[in-house]
C-alpha positions in Angstrom: 31.1 -27.0 264.4 28.2 -27.1 261.4 28.4 -30.6 259.8 31.2 -30.8 256.4 28.9 -30.3 253.2 29.0 -31.9 250.3 31.4 -30.1 248.7 33.8 -30.5 251.8 33.1 -34.5 251.7 33.9 -34.1 248.2 37.5 -32.7 249.0 37.9 -35.3 251.2 36.7 -38.2 248.8 39.5 -36.4 246.3 42.6 -35.7 248.3 42.7 -39.4 249.6 41.6 -41.1 246.2 44.6 -38.3 244.5 47.0 -40.3 247.1 46.0 -43.7 245.9 44.0 -44.5 249.5 41.0 -46.1 247.8 39.5 -47.8 251.1 40.1 -43.7 252.9 38.0 -42.4 249.9 34.8 -45.1 249.6 35.1 -44.8 253.5 34.7 -40.4 253.7 32.5 -40.9 250.7 30.0 -44.1 253.0 30.3 -40.7 255.7 28.9 -38.4 253.7 25.9 -40.6 252.3 25.2 -41.8 256.3 24.9 -38.2 257.0 22.3 -37.7 254.4 24.3 -35.9 252.4 23.3 -37.4 248.7 26.1 -37.6 246.4 25.7 -36.3 242.8 27.2 -37.6 239.6 30.1 -34.9 239.4 31.3 -36.7 243.3 30.7 -39.9 241.8 33.0 -38.9 238.7 34.6 -36.7 240.5 37.9 -34.7 238.3 38.5 -37.9 236.3 41.1 -38.2 238.9 39.9 -37.7 242.0 36.9 -39.9 242.5 35.6 -43.6 244.0 35.9 -45.2 240.9 38.7 -43.9 238.9 40.4 -44.9 242.1 39.8 -48.1 242.0 39.5 -48.6 238.0 43.9 -47.1 239.0 44.7 -49.8 241.6 43.0 -52.2 238.8 40.1 -53.0 241.6 37.4 -53.5 238.4 35.0 -55.0 241.4 35.1 -52.5 243.4 34.7 -50.1 240.8 31.8 -51.3 238.8 30.3 -51.9 243.2 30.1 -47.5 243.0 28.7 -48.0 239.5 25.4 -50.0 240.7 25.2 -47.4 244.1 25.2 -44.9 241.9 22.9 -46.4 239.6 20.6 -47.6 241.9 20.5 -44.0 243.2 19.8 -42.2 240.5 22.7 -40.8 239.4 23.5 -40.5 235.4 26.5 -42.1 234.3 28.1 -39.3 232.4 30.7 -39.5 229.9 33.7 -39.3 232.1 32.6 -42.5 234.8 32.3 -44.5 231.2 36.1 -43.9 229.7 37.4 -44.6 233.4 35.2 -47.9 233.4 36.8 -48.6 229.6 40.0 -47.6 230.7 40.2 -50.0 234.1 39.5 -53.0 232.3 41.9 -52.1 229.3 44.5 -51.9 232.0 43.4 -55.5 233.5 43.1 -56.4 230.0 39.6 -57.2 229.4 38.5 -56.4 226.4 35.3 -57.5 226.8 33.9 -56.0 229.8 35.6 -53.1 228.2 33.6 -53.2 224.8 30.4 -53.6 226.8 30.7 -50.6 228.1 31.9 -48.6 225.6 28.8 -50.0 223.8 26.6 -48.7 226.1 28.3 -45.4 226.2 27.8 -45.0 222.2 24.3 -45.3 223.0 23.3 -43.1 225.9 26.3 -40.8 224.9 25.5 -37.9 222.1 29.2 -37.9 222.2 32.0 -39.8 223.1 36.1 -38.1 222.9 39.4 -39.0 222.3 39.8 -40.2 225.6 37.5 -43.1 225.8 38.5 -44.0 222.2 42.2 -43.9 223.1 41.0 -46.6 226.0 39.1 -49.2 223.8 41.9 -48.9 221.3 44.3 -49.7 223.9 42.1 -52.3 225.1 41.6 -54.1 221.8 45.6 -52.9 222.0 46.7 -55.1 224.4 44.1 -58.5 223.9 43.3 -58.7 220.0 44.1 -57.0 216.5 43.6 -53.4 216.0 41.6 -53.9 213.0 39.4 -55.5 215.3 38.2 -52.3 216.3 37.5 -50.2 213.5 35.1 -53.4 212.2 33.3 -53.9 215.7 32.5 -49.5 216.1 32.8 -47.5 212.7 35.9 -45.3 214.5 36.6 -42.9 211.3 40.3 -43.0 211.2 40.4 -39.7 210.9 39.3 -38.6 214.1 41.7 -40.9 215.1 44.9 -39.4 216.5 48.3 -42.0 217.5 51.3 -40.5 218.6 52.3 -43.2 221.3 50.3 -47.0 221.6 51.4 -48.2 225.5 50.5 -52.7 225.0 50.0 -55.0 228.3 52.8 -56.4 227.7 56.3 -54.5 229.8 58.4 -56.1 227.5 57.3 -55.9 224.1 58.2 -52.8 221.5 56.4 -50.0 221.3 
């Protein structure tokens, strides 16, 4: 029986991550690496909903998400806009606007263009922690580039 390829390991990682089984996703990922198959930035980041980093961020386990990022960087795999968006969104969900800001600033420095997802995540981080005005002062986001239809807040009891 042939050894599984990067694609097959990627499918296993994605399957477990979609199910929310972060530990098995990480186990499959580590098993792939142990067999000498090097991950790519696509496998680290997946298709937004399927990556180990995303799985940890959704589970609000940002320490493990950052652990994946450190391994990714140690192996020379470049961060992508997807990675930055996941981190900013993950820190927003746990109410850590300072960490979200740090990753947003790094994304601004390294990426040529940012998209509505990362802008939405940084807005959410500040909406949950402090005033909405800080976003515009600190990041100079053009008002016309943002269309907000509904902004949630960390406090589920608050009105929208």
